[in-house]
C-alpha positions, -999 to +999 in steps of 0.1 A: +720-266+361+722-238+337+713-206+349+705-177+323+707-141+333+693-113+312+671-134+290+635-121+290+606-146+295+599-160+260+566-166+241+559-202+230+597-204+220+609-230+192+645-238+191+661-238+157+696-255+154+722-260+127+757-270+126+784-265+102+801-296+087+789-332+077+752-323+078+755-290+062+760-293+024+763-261+006+762-244+040+724-242+035+713-252+069+738-228+089+730-201+064+692-206+072+698-201+108+722-172+101+695-155+080+670-156+109+695-142+132+704-115+108+667-105+099+654-105+133+687-090+150+693-118+173+708-111+205+734-137+216+731-147+253+752-179+256+780-198+241+793-233+250+829-236+262+852-243+231+877-262+252+852-290+261+840-299+224+864-288+198+897-301+184+915-268+175+938-287+150+905-294+131+887-263+138+913-236+143+907-204+162+913-172+140+931-140+150+917-107+140+926-069+146+902-047+167+914-012+166+950-023+164+942-049+193+948-085+185+919-107+194+911-145+191+878-160+180+872-195+191+852-221+171+821-228+193+783-230+193+764-198+203+728-192+212+707-161+205+670-152+210+648-135+185+613-120+186+595-128+154+563-107+160+527-120+149+519-128+112+490-104+117+508-078+140+502-100+171+530-112+197+540-140+176+565-165+191+601-164+201+630-184+186+660-197+203+688-200+177+716-226+180+745-221+154+778-235+155+802-263+143+797-299+146+817-307+178+847-328+176+842-349+207+820-353+239+787-354+217+765-365+247+776-339+270+773-314+242+736-324+236+728-325+272+742-287+275+718-278+246+690-296+261+698-278+295+693-247+277+660-256+260+647-267+295+655-235+313+642-215+285+609-234+283+612-245+246+582-263+233+598-277+201+633-283+186+637-280+148+672-291+136+682-281+100+703-302+079+714-304+043+727-333+022+742-340-013+718-358-037+710-368-072+688-337-075+688-312-105+695-276-098+667-267-121+639-281-100+624-273-066+646-282-039+633-313-020+628-308+017+620-336+039+608-333+074+615-363+097+610-373+134+615-402+156+582-397+173+555-416+157+527-393+172+546-363+159+550-377+126+511-384+124+500-349+140+524-328+119+525-350+085+560-358+089+582-389+078+592-411+107+628-419+104+638-455+094+675-446+088+702-470+101+738-461+097+766-435+105+750-403+118+760-366+125+754-344+155+720-337+139+710-372+146+724-375+180+708-344+191+674-354+177+677-387+196+686-370+229+657-346+225+634-374+217+646-394+250+642-363+269+606-360+258+611-327+238+592-328+203+619-325+177+618-322+141+646-325+115+644-307+081+666-318+053+672-299+020+689-318-009+717-300-027+729-312-062+762-329-058+776-317-092+774-281-077+780-286-040+802-258-032+786-229-010+767-210-008+734-224-020+708-197-015+681-220-033+685-246-008+685-222+020+653-206+010+638-240+006+644-248+042+630-215+055+598-218+034+594-255+051+603-240+086+578-213+080+550-237+075+562-258+104+564-231+131+536-209+116+557-179+116+562-156+088+600-153+079+612-122+063+633-134+032+649-102+021+670-107-009+673-144-006+647-151-035+667-131-059+699-147-048+685-179-053+674-170-090+709-156-096+725-188-083+703-209-106+710-187-136+747-189-130+746-227-127+725-228-158+753-209-177+781-231-164+762-264-172+755-252-208+792-246-214+796-285-212+775-309-232+781-338-208+771-319-178+740-306-196+730-341-205+734-354-171+714-325-157+687-334-182+687-371-170+683-360-135+653-339-146+637-366-162+640-388-132+628-362-110+597-353-129+588-390-132+592-396-094+573-363-085+544-369-110+520-383-082+531-354-059+512-330-085+480-333-064+453-309-054+468-308-019+503-299-030+489-271-054+468-257-025+496-255-001+518-236-025+489-214-035+484-205+003+521-196+007+517-172-022+487-156-009+505-151+026+532-134+010+512-113-013+492-099+015+524-092+036+547-077+013+548-061-020+560-082-049+597-075-064+603-061-095+597-086-123+576-108-099+538-105-108+519-109-077+553-122-059+545-156-071+578-160-087+596-155-051+589-194-044+621-215-048+601-239-069+588-216-097+617-211-121+620-178-141+626-182-179+660-177-192+657-141-205+681-126-182+657-105-163+671-117-128+706-123-140+735-110-116+770-112-119+780-148-115+817-145-118+824-140-080+847-172-078+821-198-086+838-228-099+826-249-128+805-279-120+826-311-122+820-334-149+794-363-140+807-399-135+807-422-165+774-440-170+776-476-178+739-485-183+723-451-190+709-444-156+715-413-137+751-415-121+759-410-085+789-393-069+819-415-071+840-400-043+833-408-006+831-371+001+801-368-022+783-399-009+787-398+030+757-378+036+727-395+047+691-395+030+664-371+041+652-395+066+686-400+080+683-386+113+664-403+139 
């Protein structure tokens, strides 16, 4: 039994989880939870024992100086609580944030411990964030899929019911553990372009937060994230333009994506984007260069006039050349590291 002290009674709590590692392409998922913790000044109330779950030769502890005193930080998973406040000034709902590294061992015990915290805190739903590498162009809106193993939840919340079969990560194991424990659980997956996979990827992080906002009906303060997302895209635009093969490959991905997304340009999809725009317009002033704030949405790309351009020389590497194409189709990543992430409906 987990006993929690010093944690106030929570209001309609939702647990939001993300884990660094296999299910965190571009650090998009872990960065999303870190953003929530930072914006709402989360208070850490618990941490799992690192000795139980981590191989320290894989995830090494770090040594640092605190006023001349050497201290050690151990890799682990920490839990914090944030109070969001209401969308219209009401009490809102509280969030339990779970952020850490994918454990090296004893995954079932790890999940049971997380579930113990969820039970003690009265969590009503668990949302697990993940990101994966995919054949998606950086110039288009980031695809975010919501999946669940619960058929009823899939129907009531307009989610995909997972049909994935194959290797999985801690995201999939935790989702199954929650489902078997009777806790409503959803996984949100953002697709990260495999040809520019190095972190950070603020555009994918922003897309996850926008989808999370719709799911839990809590307005999330975005801070500088929309501007960071634009600067990231403009930086990748510049790098891709320097290599004709990369530019051609990106164009092929754009054409494939536009063809696939054509049926999605429905009245319902347009209405959903307009509703989000209205919520943000009423709740915060537009940023400079954003008429009405509409350009803050991750799927609305600015023109290449440099109005949002930042310094993009801070260590970003050049996108790798795309794999050779034999038949003219869009190529896929050739290395095992680029292809072992699961699809958007991977976790069940």
